[in-house]
C-alpha positions as CSV (number, residue, x, y, z in Angstrom):
1,M,23.2,41.7,23.3
2,K,21.3,41.8,26.6
3,H,18.2,43.1,24.8
4,S,18.5,40.3,22.2
5,S,18.9,37.6,24.8
6,S,15.9,38.9,26.9
7,Q,13.8,39.1,23.7
8,T,14.7,35.5,22.8
9,S,13.9,34.3,26.3
10,R,10.5,36.0,26.2
11,K,9.8,34.3,22.8
12,A,10.8,31.0,24.3
13,S,8.6,31.5,27.3
14,Q,5.7,32.5,25.1
15,S,6.1,29.4,23.0
16,R,6.3,27.2,26.1
17,G,3.1,28.9,27.4
18,E,1.3,28.2,24.1
19,R,2.3,24.6,24.2
20,R,1.3,24.4,27.9
21,S,-2.1,25.9,27.1
22,T,-2.6,23.5,24.2
23,Q,-1.8,20.6,26.5
24,T,-4.1,22.0,29.2
25,A,-6.9,22.2,26.7
26,A,-6.3,18.6,25.6
27,C,-6.3,17.5,29.2
28,Q,-9.5,19.4,29.9
29,V,-11.2,17.7,27.0
30,A,-10.0,14.3,28.1
31,D,-11.2,14.9,31.7
32,A,-14.6,16.1,30.4
33,A,-15.0,12.9,28.4
34,T,-14.0,10.8,31.4
35,Q,-16.4,12.5,33.7
36,G,-19.3,12.4,31.2
37,A,-19.5,16.2,30.8
38,A,-20.4,18.1,27.7
39,P,-17.7,18.3,25.0
40,L,-15.4,21.3,25.4
41,A,-14.2,21.5,21.8
42,E,-16.2,22.7,18.9
43,V,-14.2,20.9,16.2
44,I,-11.5,18.3,16.4
45,K,-9.4,18.0,13.3
46,L,-7.3,15.0,12.5
47,G,-4.6,14.9,9.8
48,V,-3.7,11.3,8.9
49,D,-0.7,10.0,6.9
50,T,-1.8,6.5,6.0
51,H,0.3,3.4,5.4
52,L,-0.5,-0.3,5.2
53,H,0.2,-1.2,8.8
54,S,0.3,2.1,10.6
55,Y,-1.2,5.6,10.6
56,S,0.4,8.8,11.8
57,V,-2.3,11.0,13.3
58,A,-2.0,14.7,14.3
59,R,-4.8,16.3,16.2
60,M,-5.9,19.9,16.5
61,L,-8.5,21.2,19.0
62,D,-10.5,24.1,17.4
63,S,-7.8,26.7,16.4
64,S,-5.1,25.7,18.8
65,N,-1.7,24.5,17.8
66,P,-1.6,20.9,16.5
67,Q,-0.6,18.3,19.1
68,P,2.4,16.0,18.4
69,A,1.5,13.3,15.9
70,Q,1.1,9.7,17.1
71,D,1.6,6.4,15.4
72,M,-1.2,3.8,15.7
73,T,-2.5,0.8,13.8
74,P,-5.6,1.1,11.5
75,E,-7.7,-0.7,14.1
76,A,-6.5,1.5,16.9
77,F,-7.2,4.6,14.8
78,V,-10.9,3.7,14.3
79,K,-11.3,3.4,18.1
80,F,-9.4,6.7,18.5
81,V,-11.8,8.4,16.2
82,Q,-14.8,7.0,18.1
83,K,-13.4,8.5,21.3
84,Q,-13.0,11.9,19.6
85,K,-16.7,12.0,18.9
86,K,-17.3,12.2,22.6
87,L,-14.9,15.1,23.0
88,A,-16.2,17.6,20.4
89,K,-19.4,18.5,18.6
90,R,-17.7,17.9,15.2
91,V,-14.8,15.7,14.1
92,V,-13.2,16.2,10.7
93,V,-10.5,13.8,9.3
94,A,-8.3,14.4,6.2
95,Y,-5.9,12.0,4.6
96,E,-4.2,11.7,1.2
97,A,-5.5,9.6,-1.7
98,G,-3.3,6.6,-2.4
99,P,-3.2,2.9,-3.3
100,F,-5.5,1.9,-0.5
101,G,-8.7,3.1,-2.2
102,F,-11.5,4.8,-0.3
103,H,-12.2,2.1,2.3
104,L,-11.1,4.4,5.2
105,Y,-13.4,7.2,3.9
106,R,-16.4,5.0,3.8
107,Q,-15.6,3.5,7.2
108,L,-15.3,6.9,8.8
109,M,-18.5,8.2,7.2
110,A,-20.4,5.2,8.5
111,L,-19.3,6.3,12.0
112,G,-20.7,9.7,11.4
113,V,-17.4,11.5,11.1
114,E,-16.7,14.0,8.3
115,C,-13.8,12.9,6.1
116,L,-11.9,14.6,3.3
117,V,-9.7,12.7,0.8
118,V,-7.1,15.1,-0.6
119,V,-4.6,15.0,-3.4
120,A,-1.2,13.7,-2.4
121,Q,1.6,16.3,-2.5
122,D,5.0,17.2,-1.2
123,W,4.2,18.9,2.1
124,D,7.8,20.3,2.5
125,E,6.9,23.7,1.2
126,R,9.9,25.4,2.7
127,R,12.3,22.9,1.3
128,K,13.8,21.9,4.6
129,K,14.6,18.5,3.2
130,T,13.1,16.9,6.2
131,K,10.2,14.5,5.6
132,T,8.6,12.1,8.0
133,D,5.1,10.6,8.4
134,K,4.5,12.7,11.5
135,I,5.5,15.9,9.8
136,D,3.2,15.1,6.9
137,A,0.3,14.5,9.3
138,R,1.0,17.8,11.0
139,H,1.0,19.7,7.6
140,I,-2.3,17.9,6.6
141,V,-4.1,19.0,9.8
142,L,-2.7,22.6,9.5
143,N,-4.0,22.8,5.9
144,L,-7.3,21.2,7.0
145,D,-7.7,24.0,9.6
146,R,-7.2,26.6,6.9
147,Y,-9.6,24.8,4.5
148,L,-12.4,24.7,7.2
149,A,-11.8,28.4,7.9
150,G,-12.8,29.1,4.3
151,N,-9.6,28.9,2.3
152,E,-10.6,26.5,-0.5
153,Y,-7.0,26.6,-1.9
154,A,-5.5,25.0,1.2
155,L,-6.5,21.5,0.1
156,A,-7.3,19.9,-3.2
157,V,-10.2,17.6,-2.2
158,V,-10.8,14.4,-4.3
159,R,-14.3,13.4,-5.3
160,V,-14.9,10.0,-3.8
161,P,-16.7,7.7,-6.3
162,S,-19.5,5.5,-5.2
163,L,-18.8,1.8,-4.6
164,Q,-20.6,0.9,-7.8
165,E,-18.5,3.5,-9.8
166,E,-15.3,2.2,-8.2
167,V,-16.1,-1.4,-9.1
168,A,-17.0,-0.4,-12.7
169,R,-13.8,1.6,-13.1
170,D,-11.7,-1.3,-11.7
171,L,-13.0,-3.7,-14.4
172,S,-11.8,-1.3,-17.1
173,R,-8.4,-0.9,-15.4
174,E,-8.1,-4.6,-14.9
175,R,-8.3,-5.2,-18.6
176,E,-5.4,-2.7,-19.2
177,Q,-3.4,-4.5,-16.5
178,F,-4.0,-7.9,-18.2
179,K,-2.8,-6.5,-21.5
180,K,0.4,-5.3,-19.8
181,D,0.9,-8.8,-18.2
182,R,0.4,-10.5,-21.6
183,T,2.9,-8.2,-23.3
184,R,5.4,-9.0,-20.5
185,F,5.1,-12.8,-21.1
186,I,5.3,-12.3,-24.9
187,N,8.5,-10.3,-24.5
188,R,10.0,-13.0,-22.2
189,G,9.5,-15.6,-24.9
190,H,11.1,-13.3,-27.5
191,A,14.1,-12.7,-25.2
192,L,14.5,-16.4,-24.6
193,M,14.6,-17.2,-28.3
194,R,17.0,-14.4,-29.0
195,R,19.3,-15.6,-26.2
196,Y,19.7,-19.0,-28.0
197,G,19.9,-17.5,-31.5
198,L,16.4,-18.5,-32.6
199,G,15.4,-15.1,-33.8
200,K,11.9,-13.6,-33.6
201,L,9.2,-16.1,-34.6
202,G,6.1,-13.9,-34.6
203,R,3.2,-15.4,-32.7
204,W,5.3,-18.1,-31.1
205,W,2.8,-18.8,-28.3
206,Q,0.2,-20.3,-30.6
207,S,-0.3,-24.1,-30.2
208,D,1.4,-25.1,-33.5
209,A,4.4,-22.7,-33.3
210,L,6.5,-24.4,-30.5
211,E,7.0,-27.8,-32.0
212,P,9.1,-26.7,-35.0
213,L,11.5,-25.2,-32.5
214,R,12.6,-28.7,-31.3
215,P,15.0,-29.6,-34.1
216,R,16.5,-26.1,-34.0
217,L,17.1,-26.3,-30.3
218,L,18.7,-29.8,-30.7
219,E,21.0,-28.2,-33.3
220,R,22.0,-25.4,-30.9
221,F,22.9,-27.9,-28.2
222,A,24.7,-30.4,-30.5
223,D,27.9,-30.2,-28.6
224,E,26.2,-30.8,-25.2
225,P,25.8,-34.4,-23.8
226,E,22.4,-33.6,-22.5
227,K,21.1,-31.7,-25.5
228,A,17.7,-33.5,-25.5
229,S,17.0,-32.5,-21.8
230,L,18.2,-29.0,-22.4
231,A,15.9,-28.6,-25.4
232,E,12.9,-30.0,-23.5
233,R,13.5,-27.7,-20.6
234,L,13.4,-24.6,-22.9
235,L,10.4,-25.9,-24.7
236,S,8.6,-26.5,-21.4
237,Q,9.5,-22.9,-20.3
238,M,8.1,-21.5,-23.5
239,A,5.0,-23.7,-23.1
240,D,4.4,-22.2,-19.7
241,Y,4.7,-18.7,-21.1
242,A,2.3,-19.6,-23.9
243,E,-0.3,-21.0,-21.4
244,Q,-0.2,-17.7,-19.4
245,I,-0.6,-15.7,-22.6
246,T,-3.6,-17.8,-23.7
247,Q,-5.3,-17.4,-20.3
248,L,-4.7,-13.7,-20.3
249,S,-6.1,-13.4,-23.8
250,V,-9.3,-15.1,-22.9
251,R,-9.8,-12.9,-19.9
252,I,-9.1,-9.8,-22.0
253,G,-11.6,-10.9,-24.6
254,D,-14.3,-11.5,-21.9
255,L,-13.8,-8.0,-20.4
256,T,-13.7,-6.4,-23.8
257,R,-17.1,-7.9,-24.7
258,D,-18.6,-6.9,-21.3
259,L,-17.4,-3.3,-21.7
260,E,-18.7,-3.0,-25.3
261,Q,-22.0,-4.5,-24.4
262,A,-22.4,-2.1,-21.5
263,S,-21.7,0.8,-23.8
264,R,-24.2,-0.4,-26.5
265,Q,-26.9,-0.7,-23.9
266,R,-26.3,2.8,-22.6
267,Q,-25.9,4.5,-25.9
268,P,-26.4,2.6,-29.2
269,S,-25.0,5.3,-31.4
270,R,-21.3,6.4,-31.5
271,P,-19.1,8.8,-33.5
272,K,-17.8,7.2,-36.7
273,G,-14.3,5.7,-36.2
274,V,-14.7,5.5,-32.4
275,G,-15.4,2.2,-30.8
276,H,-17.8,1.4,-27.9
277,L,-14.8,0.2,-25.9
278,S,-13.1,3.6,-26.0
279,L,-16.3,5.4,-25.0
280,E,-16.9,3.0,-22.1
281,K,-13.3,3.4,-20.9
282,I,-13.7,7.2,-20.8
283,R,-17.1,7.1,-19.2
284,R,-15.9,4.8,-16.4
285,E,-12.8,6.9,-15.7
286,V,-15.0,10.0,-15.4
287,C,-17.6,8.2,-13.3
288,D,-20.2,11.0,-13.7
289,W,-20.1,13.8,-16.3
290,N,-22.5,15.8,-14.2
291,R,-19.8,16.2,-11.5
292,F,-18.3,19.1,-13.5
293,D,-19.7,22.6,-13.3
294,N,-17.8,24.2,-16.2
295,R,-15.4,23.4,-19.0
296,R,-12.4,24.4,-17.0
297,Q,-13.0,21.7,-14.4
298,V,-13.2,19.1,-17.3
299,A,-10.0,20.2,-18.8
300,S,-8.2,20.3,-15.5
301,Y,-9.3,16.7,-14.7
302,T,-7.7,15.5,-17.9
303,G,-4.3,16.9,-17.0
304,L,-4.0,18.3,-20.6
305,C,-3.9,21.9,-19.6
306,P,-0.6,23.7,-20.6
307,G,1.7,24.8,-17.9
308,R,2.9,28.3,-17.5
309,R,5.9,29.9,-15.6
310,E,5.9,33.6,-15.3
311,S,7.6,36.2,-13.1
312,G,8.2,39.9,-13.5
313,G,6.4,40.1,-16.8
314,H,8.6,37.4,-18.4
315,G,7.2,33.9,-18.9
316,M,7.3,30.8,-20.9
317,D,4.8,28.1,-21.8
318,L,5.5,24.6,-20.4
319,S,4.3,21.1,-21.2
320,V,0.9,19.9,-20.0
321,S,0.4,19.7,-16.3
322,K,-0.4,15.9,-16.2
323,C,-2.2,16.6,-12.9
324,G,-5.3,14.8,-13.8
325,N,-6.3,11.2,-14.6
326,P,-3.5,9.5,-16.6
327,R,-5.8,6.8,-18.0
328,L,-8.3,9.3,-19.2
329,R,-5.6,11.4,-20.7
330,A,-4.2,8.5,-22.8
331,A,-7.7,7.5,-23.9
332,L,-8.5,11.0,-25.1
333,V,-5.3,11.3,-27.1
334,E,-5.9,8.0,-28.8
335,L,-9.5,9.1,-29.6
336,A,-8.3,12.4,-30.9
337,W,-6.1,10.7,-33.5
338,L,-9.1,8.6,-34.6
339,L,-11.2,11.7,-35.1
340,V,-8.5,13.3,-37.3
341,R,-8.8,10.2,-39.6
342,F,-12.5,9.5,-39.5
343,Q,-14.2,12.8,-38.6
344,P,-12.9,15.5,-41.0
345,N,-16.0,17.7,-40.4
346,Y,-15.4,18.0,-36.7
347,I,-15.4,21.7,-36.0
348,R,-12.5,21.5,-33.6
349,L,-10.3,20.2,-36.4
350,K,-10.8,23.4,-38.5
351,R,-8.2,25.2,-36.5
352,W,-5.6,22.5,-37.0
353,E,-6.2,21.6,-40.7
354,G,-2.9,23.1,-41.8
355,V,-1.0,21.4,-39.1
356,F,-2.3,17.9,-39.7
357,S,-2.0,18.2,-43.5
358,A,1.6,19.3,-43.4
359,A,4.5,16.8,-43.9
360,G,8.1,16.6,-42.8
361,S,10.0,16.1,-39.5
362,A,9.2,19.6,-38.2
363,A,5.5,19.0,-38.8
364,R,5.5,15.9,-36.6
365,A,6.3,18.0,-33.5
366,R,3.6,20.4,-34.3
367,K,1.1,17.6,-34.8
368,K,1.9,16.2,-31.3
369,K,1.2,19.6,-29.8
370,A,-2.0,20.0,-31.8
371,I,-3.3,16.5,-30.9
372,V,-2.9,17.4,-27.2
373,A,-5.0,20.6,-27.6
374,L,-7.5,18.7,-29.7
375,A,-7.8,16.0,-27.0
376,R,-8.5,18.7,-24.4
377,Q,-11.2,20.3,-26.5
378,L,-12.7,16.8,-27.2
379,A,-13.0,16.2,-23.5
380,V,-15.0,19.4,-23.1
381,D,-17.2,18.5,-26.1
382,L,-17.9,15.0,-24.6
383,W,-19.0,16.7,-21.4
384,R,-21.3,18.9,-23.3
385,I,-22.7,16.0,-25.3
386,F,-23.3,13.6,-22.4
387,T,-24.8,16.3,-20.2
388,G,-27.3,17.4,-22.9
389,R,-25.7,20.8,-23.5
390,V,-25.2,20.2,-27.2
391,K,-25.8,17.5,-29.8
392,A,-23.0,15.6,-31.5
393,Q,-24.3,16.6,-34.9
394,D,-24.0,20.3,-34.0
395,L,-20.2,19.7,-33.6
396,G,-19.8,18.1,-37.0
397,L,-19.5,14.6,-35.7
398,E,-21.0,11.8,-37.9
399,M,-22.8,9.3,-35.7
400,V,-23.2,5.6,-36.6
401,G,-25.4,2.9,-35.0
């Protein structure tokens, strides 16, 4: 027992000594900056957990233990980074990709600071069930240290698109969002009609479809003393929904024409059965086909690679990983169904001819699995076509102008 207690006390004193040395190094660096001396640290690493109004920042000097994370506003963080440039020869920042885009990345790069945007993940690797912003910042900086030491698996670094690529991609995504908004208003109108027993009236939002509802509404409120005002109130609500739907439809049409025109100008020919809109959506999500070095990177970015769980020689296949771009994945699956219908000579379809020609409920499940595999192979073929590695005709694709 005495030996155990003495060993524990030695470990505690060692840990205190390590913390004291880390704090001493930080104080020396700060004193050097104050006195105008040369920087004492080779590399300062910053792990940042970003939020809208506050950042949690953990700092590591060279290979020492990370210092306790601090909370600061975005404006204070920029000033903090500028001070770090005076304390070390090199400053590297890492933060998770999220809903705030890449503004922070571009801001830090403009200051001459290296910045890495990494894939967001659950940093609680040991399953301690303790997660805070400061803990996340500490894990990010620890993995950043391993990554800079040469361990490329420590962080999954995101390719940051250029500002032009990001704006072009946002236009395509904005169209999809407008379509969802339009569907929501259409469903609101249908729900309102069902609530008062009017049934489903098809395209009720068109200009000549609302007026015939007036006598039916008056009939529904026949027992109410204010039946006319109630009917007018519901018709006014439906008219507001219809106006929103019309405005969204106009905006969707404008964006669709712009996307199709951009695709025609870039590449007049297209595979038969595939529209310019689909090709342009895929191109804008990829940003640049030349970013990929091999077919494995292409397939991984789509998230259509099958999962695998194996241990001790026993394993099982899982569903697709869905770790890539979800919008690209949906567009590729939709495009694969079109190729099954319009491109029977596509060489990738030869393997699945028996699956797609089969009928019955059991065949439907196999078709869904086959279409996912076909979509993954299609992504690789599109990469080969758009980077000049192969011609579309060599793959059995019929092109139209």
